[in-house]
C-alpha positions as CSV (number, residue, x, y, z in Angstrom):
1,M,1.2,-10.7,15.9
2,E,-1.5,-8.8,14.1
3,S,-2.1,-8.6,10.4
4,W,-3.8,-5.6,8.8
5,E,-4.7,-5.3,5.1
6,V,-5.0,-1.9,3.4
7,T,-6.9,-1.5,0.2
8,G,-7.1,1.5,-2.1
9,A,-10.9,1.2,-2.1
10,D,-11.1,2.1,1.6
11,S,-8.1,4.5,1.7
12,A,-6.5,7.4,-0.3
13,L,-3.0,7.6,-1.6
14,T,-2.2,11.1,-2.9
15,F,0.8,13.1,-4.0
16,S,1.8,16.6,-4.9
17,L,4.7,18.3,-6.6
18,R,5.7,21.7,-7.8
19,H,4.8,22.6,-11.4
20,I,5.9,26.0,-12.6
21,V,2.9,26.5,-14.9
22,V,0.0,25.3,-12.7
23,R,1.9,25.9,-9.4
24,Q,1.3,22.4,-8.1
25,I,0.2,19.0,-9.4
26,I,-2.0,17.1,-7.1
27,G,-3.1,13.5,-7.9
28,H,-3.9,10.1,-6.5
29,F,-3.6,6.4,-7.4
30,R,-6.9,4.5,-7.7
31,K,-5.3,1.0,-7.3
32,W,-2.9,0.2,-4.5
33,G,-2.7,-1.8,-1.3
34,A,-0.5,-2.8,1.7
35,L,-0.2,-5.3,4.4
36,L,1.0,-4.5,7.9
37,V,2.2,-7.4,10.1
38,L,2.4,-5.8,13.6
39,D,4.1,-7.2,16.7
40,Q,3.1,-4.7,19.4
41,D,5.6,-6.3,21.8
42,D,8.6,-6.4,19.5
43,L,8.5,-3.8,16.6
44,S,11.6,-5.4,15.1
45,R,9.4,-8.3,14.0
46,S,6.9,-6.0,12.4
47,R,6.9,-5.3,8.6
48,L,5.0,-3.3,6.1
49,T,4.7,-4.1,2.4
50,G,2.8,-2.1,-0.2
51,W,2.2,-1.8,-3.9
52,V,0.9,0.8,-6.3
53,D,-0.5,0.2,-9.8
54,L,1.2,3.1,-11.6
55,A,-1.3,3.0,-14.5
56,S,-4.0,4.0,-12.0
57,I,-2.6,7.5,-11.6
58,D,-5.2,10.3,-11.8
59,T,-4.2,14.0,-11.8
60,G,-7.4,15.2,-13.2
61,A,-5.9,15.8,-16.6
62,T,-6.1,12.9,-19.1
63,E,-3.3,14.2,-21.3
64,R,-0.9,14.7,-18.4
65,D,-1.8,11.2,-17.0
66,E,-1.0,9.6,-20.3
67,Q,2.4,11.4,-20.4
68,I,3.2,10.3,-16.8
69,R,2.3,6.7,-17.8
70,S,4.6,7.0,-20.9
71,S,8.3,6.2,-21.3
72,E,9.0,9.8,-20.4
73,F,8.1,9.1,-16.7
74,F,6.8,5.9,-15.2
75,N,7.0,3.8,-18.4
76,V,4.2,1.5,-17.2
77,A,4.7,-0.8,-20.1
78,H,7.9,-1.9,-18.4
79,F,7.5,-0.9,-14.8
80,A,3.8,-1.3,-14.0
81,V,4.0,-1.5,-10.2
82,A,5.9,0.4,-7.5
83,E,6.6,-1.7,-4.4
84,F,7.7,-0.9,-0.8
85,R,9.1,-3.3,1.8
86,S,10.0,-2.1,5.2
87,D,13.4,-2.9,6.8
88,A,12.6,-1.4,10.3
89,I,9.8,0.3,12.2
90,F,10.7,2.6,15.1
91,P,8.6,4.6,17.5
92,I,9.3,8.4,17.3
93,A,7.9,11.4,19.3
94,G,4.2,12.1,19.6
95,Q,2.8,8.6,19.1
96,R,4.2,8.3,15.6
97,F,6.4,5.7,13.9
98,L,9.2,5.9,11.4
99,V,9.0,3.1,8.8
100,R,12.2,2.7,6.9
101,G,12.4,0.5,3.8
102,Q,13.1,0.1,0.1
103,L,10.9,1.6,-2.6
104,V,11.3,0.1,-6.0
105,L,10.0,2.5,-8.6
106,H,10.9,2.6,-12.3
107,G,13.2,-0.4,-11.8
108,V,15.3,1.5,-9.2
109,A,15.4,0.7,-5.4
110,Q,16.0,3.5,-3.0
111,L,15.7,4.0,0.7
112,M,12.4,5.6,1.8
113,E,11.1,6.7,5.1
114,L,7.5,6.9,6.0
115,T,6.1,8.8,9.0
116,V,3.0,7.0,10.3
117,T,0.5,8.4,12.8
118,P,-2.0,5.8,14.1
119,G,-5.6,6.9,14.5
120,P,-8.5,5.2,16.2
121,T,-9.1,1.5,16.0
122,H,-12.7,0.2,16.0
123,G,-14.1,-3.3,16.6
124,E,-12.4,-6.5,17.7
125,G,-10.9,-9.6,16.3
126,D,-11.1,-10.0,12.5
127,S,-13.8,-7.3,12.3
128,A,-11.4,-4.6,13.7
129,R,-10.6,-1.5,11.6
130,A,-7.6,0.8,12.2
131,T,-6.8,4.2,10.7
132,Y,-3.4,5.7,9.9
133,E,-2.0,8.9,8.4
134,V,1.2,8.4,6.4
135,Q,3.6,11.0,5.0
136,A,6.8,10.7,2.9
137,T,8.9,12.6,0.5
138,I,10.8,11.2,-2.4
139,D,13.1,12.7,-5.0
140,R,11.9,11.5,-8.5
141,Q,15.5,12.0,-9.9
142,A,16.7,9.2,-7.6
143,F,14.4,6.8,-9.4
144,G,15.5,7.7,-12.9
145,L,12.5,9.9,-13.5
146,H,14.5,12.6,-15.3
147,W,12.0,14.2,-17.8
148,N,11.7,17.9,-17.5
149,Q,11.6,21.0,-19.7
150,D,13.8,24.0,-19.3
151,L,12.1,27.4,-19.2
152,D,13.3,30.4,-21.2
153,A,13.4,32.5,-18.1
154,G,15.4,29.8,-16.2
155,G,14.3,26.9,-14.1
156,V,12.3,23.8,-15.1
157,V,8.7,22.9,-15.4
158,V,8.4,20.0,-12.9
159,G,10.0,19.9,-9.4
160,D,11.9,16.9,-8.2
161,R,10.5,16.6,-4.7
162,I,7.2,14.6,-4.4
163,E,5.2,14.8,-1.3
164,I,3.2,11.6,-0.6
165,Q,0.3,11.3,1.8
166,A,-2.0,8.4,2.6
167,R,-5.1,8.2,4.7
168,V,-5.3,4.5,5.5
169,R,-8.1,2.4,6.7
170,A,-6.9,-1.1,7.5
171,K,-8.9,-4.2,8.3
172,R,-7.7,-7.0,10.5
173,V,-7.1,-10.2,8.6
174,P,-6.2,-13.6,10.0
175,N,-2.4,-14.0,10.5
176,D,-2.3,-16.9,8.0
177,A,-3.7,-14.6,5.4
178,A,-0.6,-12.5,5.8
179,E,1.4,-15.2,4.1
180,L,-0.6,-14.7,0.9
181,F,0.9,-11.2,0.7
182,A,4.5,-12.2,1.4
183,R,6.5,-12.4,-1.8
């Protein structure tokens, strides 16, 4: 068993979605993290947990970020954190993995699938570092994030499909440290 900690300080969690006015909104979260407990011999014993501080959203537009934090979208006063917990990790083609689990966002739990592509690992023991590329797509409507605005010409301002990407740098932590992250 190996335990790997991911911190937002060493990694990047970004998202994008269609916006009819500016074509696309691209943003990131400044505060987030994850823990991967990996059993290379038996992936069924592996698990991934992660969290995102929703107030740490940054789309490069202060007014838009405030609206996203408001009760119209995330409602961070009541739902400050999004959490992911894996149910299963499967190998798929091309040295990639499918991580299936529950994402709790805005008080709603929904199935989410992550595609994870491992990168290089450097170092040994507790000084080891590993890199991963992660991709996922969610439908914001499934999480009760319904705000939108109809356009006079038809259609709506904000798309429902959110593309999520993470460039992860994980550091190896002692296995007993993994218990600190288990909730």
